[in-house]
C-alpha positions as CSV (number, residue, x, y, z in Angstrom):
1,X,-27.6,-37.7,35.3
2,X,-27.8,-40.9,32.8
3,X,-30.7,-39.4,30.7
4,X,-28.6,-36.4,30.1
5,X,-25.5,-38.4,28.9
6,X,-28.0,-40.6,26.8
7,X,-29.1,-37.3,25.2
8,X,-25.6,-36.3,24.6
9,X,-24.5,-39.2,23.0
10,X,-27.8,-39.3,20.8
11,X,-26.6,-35.4,19.8
12,X,-23.4,-35.9,19.3
13,X,-24.1,-39.2,16.9
14,X,-26.8,-37.0,15.1
15,X,-24.1,-34.0,14.5
16,X,-21.6,-36.8,13.3
17,X,-24.0,-38.8,10.9
18,X,-25.6,-35.5,9.5
19,X,-21.5,-33.8,8.9
20,X,-20.4,-37.4,7.1
21,X,-23.9,-37.2,4.8
22,X,-23.4,-33.8,4.3
23,X,-19.5,-33.9,3.4
24,X,-19.8,-37.0,1.4
25,X,-19.7,-35.1,-1.7
26,X,-21.4,-34.1,-4.9
27,X,-23.4,-36.9,-6.2
28,X,-23.4,-36.3,-10.0
29,X,-19.4,-35.2,-10.1
30,X,-19.7,-32.1,-10.3
31,X,-16.9,-29.9,-8.9
32,X,-19.3,-27.1,-7.2
33,X,-17.3,-24.0,-5.3
34,X,-18.7,-24.1,-1.5
35,X,-20.7,-21.5,-0.3
36,X,-19.7,-20.6,3.3
37,X,-22.4,-19.8,5.9
38,X,-22.6,-16.8,7.2
39,X,-19.7,-15.7,9.7
40,X,-17.5,-18.1,8.2
41,X,-14.7,-19.0,5.6
42,X,-14.4,-22.5,4.1
43,X,-11.6,-23.7,1.9
44,X,-9.4,-27.1,1.0
45,X,-6.2,-26.8,1.9
46,X,-3.7,-29.1,0.2
47,X,-6.4,-31.4,0.3
48,X,-8.2,-31.5,4.4
49,X,-11.1,-29.3,4.6
50,X,-11.2,-26.0,6.5
51,X,-13.8,-24.4,8.0
52,X,-13.5,-21.6,10.7
53,X,-15.8,-21.1,13.6
54,X,-18.0,-18.3,14.0
55,X,-16.6,-17.1,17.2
56,X,-13.2,-16.8,15.2
57,X,-13.6,-15.4,12.0
58,X,-13.7,-11.3,11.1
59,X,-13.9,-9.3,8.5
60,X,-12.9,-5.3,8.3
61,X,-13.2,-2.7,5.9
62,X,-11.0,0.6,6.5
63,X,-11.0,3.7,4.1
64,X,-7.7,4.8,3.2
65,X,-8.3,8.2,0.7
66,X,-10.5,7.3,-2.1
67,X,-10.2,3.1,-1.5
68,X,-10.4,0.2,1.0
69,X,-8.4,-1.8,3.0
70,X,-10.4,-5.4,4.0
71,X,-9.1,-8.0,6.2
72,X,-10.9,-11.2,6.2
73,X,-8.9,-13.9,8.7
74,X,-11.0,-17.0,10.3
75,X,-9.7,-19.8,12.7
76,X,-10.8,-23.5,13.1
77,X,-10.8,-25.5,16.5
78,X,-7.3,-26.9,15.3
79,X,-5.2,-23.5,15.2
80,X,-5.8,-23.5,11.7
81,X,-6.2,-19.8,10.2
82,X,-6.8,-18.6,6.5
83,X,-6.4,-14.4,6.2
84,X,-7.3,-12.8,3.3
85,X,-6.0,-8.9,2.2
86,X,-7.0,-6.6,-0.3
87,X,-5.1,-3.4,-0.3
88,X,-6.5,-0.6,-2.7
89,X,-9.3,-1.7,-3.8
90,X,-13.1,0.2,-4.2
91,X,-15.2,-1.5,-2.2
92,X,-17.2,-2.9,-5.3
93,X,-17.4,-6.8,-6.1
94,X,-14.8,-8.1,-8.8
95,X,-11.8,-10.4,-9.0
96,X,-8.0,-9.9,-7.8
97,X,-5.4,-11.5,-8.9
98,X,-2.9,-12.4,-6.1
99,X,0.3,-11.9,-7.8
100,X,3.5,-9.7,-7.0
101,X,2.5,-7.8,-10.3
102,X,-1.1,-6.8,-9.8
103,X,-2.5,-3.2,-9.7
104,X,-4.1,-3.8,-6.4
105,X,-2.1,-5.5,-3.8
106,X,-4.3,-8.7,-2.8
107,X,-2.3,-11.8,-0.1
108,X,-3.9,-14.9,1.0
109,X,-2.1,-16.7,4.6
110,X,-2.3,-20.1,6.4
111,X,-1.8,-20.3,9.3
112,X,-0.8,-23.5,11.4
113,X,-0.2,-23.0,15.3
114,X,0.9,-25.8,17.2
115,X,-1.8,-25.8,20.0
116,X,0.5,-27.6,22.3
117,X,4.1,-26.2,22.0
118,X,2.3,-23.0,20.5
119,X,4.6,-22.7,17.7
120,X,3.4,-21.7,14.0
121,X,4.2,-21.9,10.3
122,X,2.9,-19.3,7.7
123,X,2.5,-19.9,4.5
124,X,2.1,-16.8,2.2
125,X,1.0,-15.8,-1.5
126,X,2.1,-14.1,-3.3
127,X,6.1,-15.5,-2.9
128,X,9.1,-14.3,-5.1
129,X,8.7,-15.7,-8.8
130,X,5.3,-16.9,-8.2
131,X,3.5,-15.2,-10.9
132,X,0.1,-15.3,-10.4
133,X,-0.2,-17.2,-7.3
134,X,-4.3,-17.0,-6.8
135,X,-7.5,-15.3,-6.9
136,X,-10.0,-13.2,-4.3
137,X,-13.0,-13.1,-5.9
138,X,-16.1,-10.2,-4.5
139,X,-19.4,-11.4,-5.2
140,X,-21.4,-9.0,-3.0
141,X,-20.7,-6.7,-0.5
142,X,-22.5,-4.2,1.8
143,X,-21.7,-2.1,4.4
144,X,-22.3,-5.1,7.0
145,X,-21.1,-8.4,4.7
146,X,-18.7,-9.6,2.1
147,X,-19.1,-12.8,0.5
148,X,-16.9,-14.6,-1.8
149,X,-14.6,-17.2,-3.3
150,X,-10.8,-17.6,-3.6
151,X,-8.2,-20.2,-4.5
152,X,-4.4,-19.8,-4.0
153,X,-1.0,-21.9,-4.1
154,X,1.4,-20.1,-1.2
155,X,4.9,-21.0,0.1
156,X,6.2,-21.7,3.7
157,X,7.8,-18.4,5.2
158,X,10.7,-20.9,6.4
159,X,11.1,-23.5,3.4
160,X,10.9,-22.5,0.2
161,X,10.2,-26.0,-0.9
162,X,7.3,-26.3,1.5
163,X,3.7,-25.1,-0.2
164,X,-0.3,-25.4,0.1
165,X,-2.2,-25.3,-2.0
166,X,-5.8,-23.5,-0.9
167,X,-8.7,-24.5,-3.5
168,X,-12.7,-23.9,-3.4
169,X,-12.3,-21.3,-0.7
170,X,-15.8,-19.0,0.2
171,X,-16.2,-17.0,2.6
172,X,-19.3,-15.2,4.3
173,X,-18.1,-12.5,7.0
174,X,-19.9,-10.0,8.3
175,X,-17.8,-6.5,8.8
176,X,-16.8,-5.4,12.4
177,X,-18.6,-2.3,13.2
178,X,-16.6,0.7,15.3
């Protein structure tokens, strides 16, 4: 039992030190967009890093007439969630504005769930008078996977003065197979 505890502590220390080293930033000072590993969504939310867990990350592509609705969402262990929705896309690569005036409907949302009280707060983009609130870029898409980047400024649904900047977003998610 003591050996198991020692191994567990050593493993935890290794994981933590690797995380600290790998998240220490870019030594060259370049602001390089992160690249999500397969099955995750990553972003910076108001200055805090977000990485979804593989088990809490999904993507769906549904054909509607000659276009698609693509939904990508990911949740982390702290009860935070990012959701991206593209409605009316052709299923190809491209950049889509998150705006009330855009020809393609693109929506970004960020949700925080209080895991003690099970209450939540939701920030959405676009919002009234937001103009261009951000964008979603599909850099690679196949029948099984979608990769890309995103950023948006979202407003709290209950408090119009409360906004969140979601920057340096990246996704690499397999589509659910039906």
